[in-house]
N, C-alpha and C positions, 0 to 999 in steps of 0.2 A: 344121831338119835333117830330112831324109827317112830312111826306113829304109835305103835303099841307101847314103846318105852315112854313116849310123851304122856300117853293116857295113864300109864302106871304111875308116873311121877306126879301128875296132877291129882290123881286119886289119893296118893299117900299124903300129899300136902293138905288137901281140902277135907279128907275124910269121907268123900262121896265114893260110891261104888265105881269100879272100872266100867261097868255097863253104862251107868249114867254119864260118866265123863266121856265115854266113847260116843254116845248119842249127841252130846253137846258139841264135841269136837267135830263130828261129821256135819252138824248143822252150821257151825261157824265156817268150816271150809266151803260148804255149798253156798253159803251166803256171800263169801268173798268172791267165788267164781261167778255166781249169777250177777252180783253187783258190778263186777269188772266187765262182764259181757254186756250188760245193759247200759252202763254209764261211762265205760272206758277206764274207770279207776275207782279204787276203794282206798280211802285214807283213814288210817287208824292212828289217832294222835299219840305221840310219844312212842310209836312202834314203827310205822313206815307206810309206804304207799305201794299198793298192788296196781298194775296198769296193763292195759292191752293196747298194743300199737300195731299199725299195719306195716307189713314188710313188702316192698315192691317186688315185682317179678324181676329176675336178674339172670344173667348168664355167668356160669362159673367154669373153671377148667376141670375137665374130667380127671379125677385122681387115678383112674385105671388105664388111661391112655392119653393121647395127645389132643383129643377133641374137646368139645365144650358140651355143657349140659344146661338146658333152660330150666330154671327153678320157677315154679308158679308163685304168684302172690300168696301171702299167708299172714297169720297174726302171731304176734309174740306176746307172751305173758311174762311180766317181770315184776320184781320186788326191789324197792329202794328203801333201805333202813333209815330211820330217823337219826338225828344227832344223839338222842338219848340212848338208842340201841348201840350205835357206834361207840359211844363212850363206855358202855358196859362191857363190850367185848374186847376192848383194848387190853 
């Protein structure tokens, strides 16, 4: 499902316009990203946890040759669904 399809689905269920649902969806996504960036995680009860973790610098094998590549430290954004969500998608 794409973001556009999600907005269309929510609009049809709620009766709000797609423009209004799109604005709310953008605000929710922005809130999740900024909250995770500031606090390291955003927990939405009965839905799941969005988190940001540090990934250490590391050396990997070069897939194009026999050498190695040094990857710099970075951040990883991840989502872990709650038990309620896991039960619904079974």
